[in-house]
N, C-alpha and C positions, 0 to 999 in steps of 0.2 A: 504494500500500500504506500502511495506517495502521501506524505504528511502535508498538512496545510502550510506549515512554515517552510517546507522545502519548495512548495509551489510558489510561495511568496518570494523566495530567493530567486527562482527562475524568472518570474515576472519583473523583478527589479533589475536583473542583469539584462534582460531583453529590452527594457525601457531605457536603461542607461547606455547600453551598447558596449560596456566593459565591466570587468569584475571590480576594479578599484573603486569606481564611483558607487556601484551597488553596495559594496562593503561599507562605505562611509554612510550611505543612506540608512542601512539596516543596523549599523553599529556593531558590525562583526569584522573579523579579519578576512583578507582576501583568500587565505588558504582554506578557511572554513567555508567560504562561498564556493570555491572550486571543488571541494570535497562533496558538498551538497549536490552540485550540478552533476558530478560524476555518478553519484548514487542514483539520481533520477534516470540518467542515460543507461546505467547498468540495469535498472529495473525495467525500462522500456525496450532495451536491446537495440537502441539506435540513437545517433547524435541529435541534439536539439539545435546546434548552431552549425553554420556552414564552415567555420574555421575556429581556431583557438582564440581569435581576436574578438569574437562574440558580436560582430557588427550586424550580422543578419542570421535569421533562424532558418532551419530546414522546414520542409513541408510538415513533418511531424511536430517540429517546434511551433509552427504557426497554429496547428490544431490545438496543441497543449496550451499555447498562449491564450487563444480565444476561449477555450473551455475553462481554463484556470481563472481568467479574469472574471467570468460569471460566477464561478464557485466562490472566489474570495470576496467579491462584492456582496453576494448573498450572506456569506458567513459573517462578514464585518457588520452588515446591516442587522443581522440577527443578534450579534453580540452587543451592538449598541442598544437594541431594544431590551435585552436582558439586563444590561448595566443600568439603563434608565429605570427599569422596574425595581431593581435591587437598591438603587439610590433614591427611591420614592419620587422620581420625577415623572413617572407615568403609571398607568394602572387605573383601578377603580376603587373608590371608597364608598361603602354603603353605611350610612350613619343614622341612628335614631336618637332623638333628644327630647327632653321635657321642654315645654314652650318657653319657660323663663330663660334657660340657657340658650335656646335657639334664637331668641330675640335680643338678648343683652350681651352675650359673649361671642356667639358664632359668626355674626356678619363680618366683622373686621378680620377675624382669624381666617375665615374661608376666603375672603378677598385676597389677602396677602398670600395664603397658601396656594391658591390656584394660579395667581399671577406668576409665582415663581416656578410653576409646574404646568406648562401649556399642554402637556400630554396627559393630564390627569382628569378623570371624570369623578364627580361626587354626587351622590344621591342622598338627600337629607329628608328624613321623615320626622315631622314635628307632632308629638303625641304625649300622652301622660305616661307616668312611670309603669303602670300596669302593662300597657301595650308595648312600651320599650322593652321590658323584660321578655314578653312573649316573642317579639321580633328577634331578639338576640338568641333566645332558646331554640327557635325554629331555624336559625341560620339565615333568615331573610336579610339581616344586616350584619356587618362585620363587628361593629362595636356600638354600645349604647351609652347614653349619659342620662342617669336617672337617680331617684332616691334609693337608698339602701334597701334591698329586698328582705322581707321577713324570713323567707325560706330561700337560702342560697344554693339549694341542690342543683348541681349542674352549671352553676354560674360562679365566676370570680368577680369580686367587687373591690375596687381600689378607690378610696375617698379622694375627691377633688376639692371640695369646700363644704362648709356648713353655714347655714343662715337661719335666723329666727323666723318664726311665723308672726304675721301681723293680722290684726282684725281689719277687714275691709268693710267700710260702711259709707253711707252717703255723707257728704260734707255737712249737711244740715242736721245730722243725727246728734243727739245728746252725747253719744259715745265718742264722737269726733272732737268734742270740746273738753274732754277730760284732760287734766294736766298730768296725771300719773298713769303708769301702765295699768291696763285693765285686768282685773281678776275675773275668773270664770263666773263668779256669782253676779257680776255686773251685767252678764249677758242673759240672765234669766228674763223670760218674757219676750225675747227676740227670736224670730225665725232664723235658724242657722241653716244655711245652704251648704250641704256637704259636697266635697270634691275629693278626687283621688289623692291629692297631695296631703290634705288634712286628715284623711280617714285613719292613718296609723297613729295619730298622736296618743301618747300613753295616758294622759290624765283621765281618771275616772269621771271627773266633773265634765270635761269636754265630751267624753263618750256618752254621758247621760244627755247632754244638750243635743248631740248629733242624733241620738236615738229618737228624739222627739221631732227631728227635722223631717219635713215632708218632701223636700226637694234635694235631689242629687244630680249634680251637673259635672261633666268631665271636660267640657270645652271651656277654656278660660275666657274667650270672647263672650260666649253666652252667659257665663257665670257673672262677669262684670256687668253685662247688660241687665241681668235680673236684679243685681244689687242697686244699680242706678234707678231701676223702675220702682224700687221700694219693696220688692218681694221678700227681702231678708238681708242678712249679713253673712259674711263668709270669712274664712281664714285662708291666707295664702303666704307662701314663703316671701321673705323680704325682696329677693331678686325679682319676683313676679309682680311686685308692687312699685317698681322703680319708675314706671311711666304711666301712672294712673291718670285718667282724665280729671279736670278740675272739680268735677261734681262728686268725686270720691276721695276718701281719706284712708290712709293706712295707719293704724294706731297700735303702738307697742303693747305686748302682753306681759303680765307680771310673772307668769309661769315660765321659768327658765328651761324647763324640759321641752317646751314647745319649739323644737328645733328640727331642721331637716338636714340630712347629710346627703350630698349629691356626689356621685362618683362614676367611674368607668365600669360598665358591665360587659363581660365577654364570656364566651363558653369555656368551661374548664377543659384543659388538655389541648387547647388550640394555640399554636404559635402565631402571633400576629404578623400580618404582612408588613413589608417595609413602609408602605404608605400609611398604614394604621399607626405604626409606632411613631412615625414622624409627626402625624397629626396630633396624637396624644401629647407629644412634647410641646408642640406649638400652642395648643389650647391650655395646657398646664402653665406655660410661661405667661400667656395672656391673663390667665386667672390670677396669678401672683401679682402681676403689674396692676390690676384693677381691683384687687380685693378690698383695699381700704376705701376706695371710692364707692364701691357697691355694698359695703357692709358685710363682706364675706369673711369667715374665719377659715384659715388654711389648716390642713391636717398637720399634726406634730410629726416632725421628722425624727425617726428613731435611729 
């Protein structure tokens, strides 16, 4: 078999017309170039050049030259594609994220990430934590960004940040005018609209309030529209309340356990693709940069 590197040597000599210049181009010694050419000719049983001066090729040499040029072009192009994928400059990333991260953190990160990688395709699904987990479990996405799962069977979870829950109510509500953080008892008598983010909150007092609620809404846009209409109040993580309309207010809660931890979800036993690894690093860096601005707490580095 004629090796690819031997073919590359022949093409260089044929292009340069002499061994010395080909050796300089390839960074090898003239004797090594001569030996490689002899090995090819011995393998084929016929000379590739008309004379030792290498100015012109034989008919066999012309055929090998034409076929070898196509072979090396395709090989180099394939290696470029493989290298681009390995260096996360190409490929496809399928991503699912909770709406607050999708709206507040991902836009700038995705813009910079894709600008630096013209050969990359990204599919983003914006949904609640329950669906993010299902999408990761089923393999429909490569990685998810969601709240910590209660049951981590089959999933790996790596924390990205923690943020507190806020009460969301109309600006005209008496709750919005309170000077101190709200206790659960202050919410008695109000209709609490339950959502997927608040459902796991551990407080028995909140769970009692939620159990009496008649509305459960999973879409944040619909949830806020209902609060604006006066249908009730709700609880959302601080990041999800960063851009509330003027008619709504986000009020702190006294219960320090009313927190959400958001992190990376991936299937256990799966090695992440190069582009997934690079994207995680980019979003983690952006989160660190904006944590103070957005009121996020970063995980403790051990």
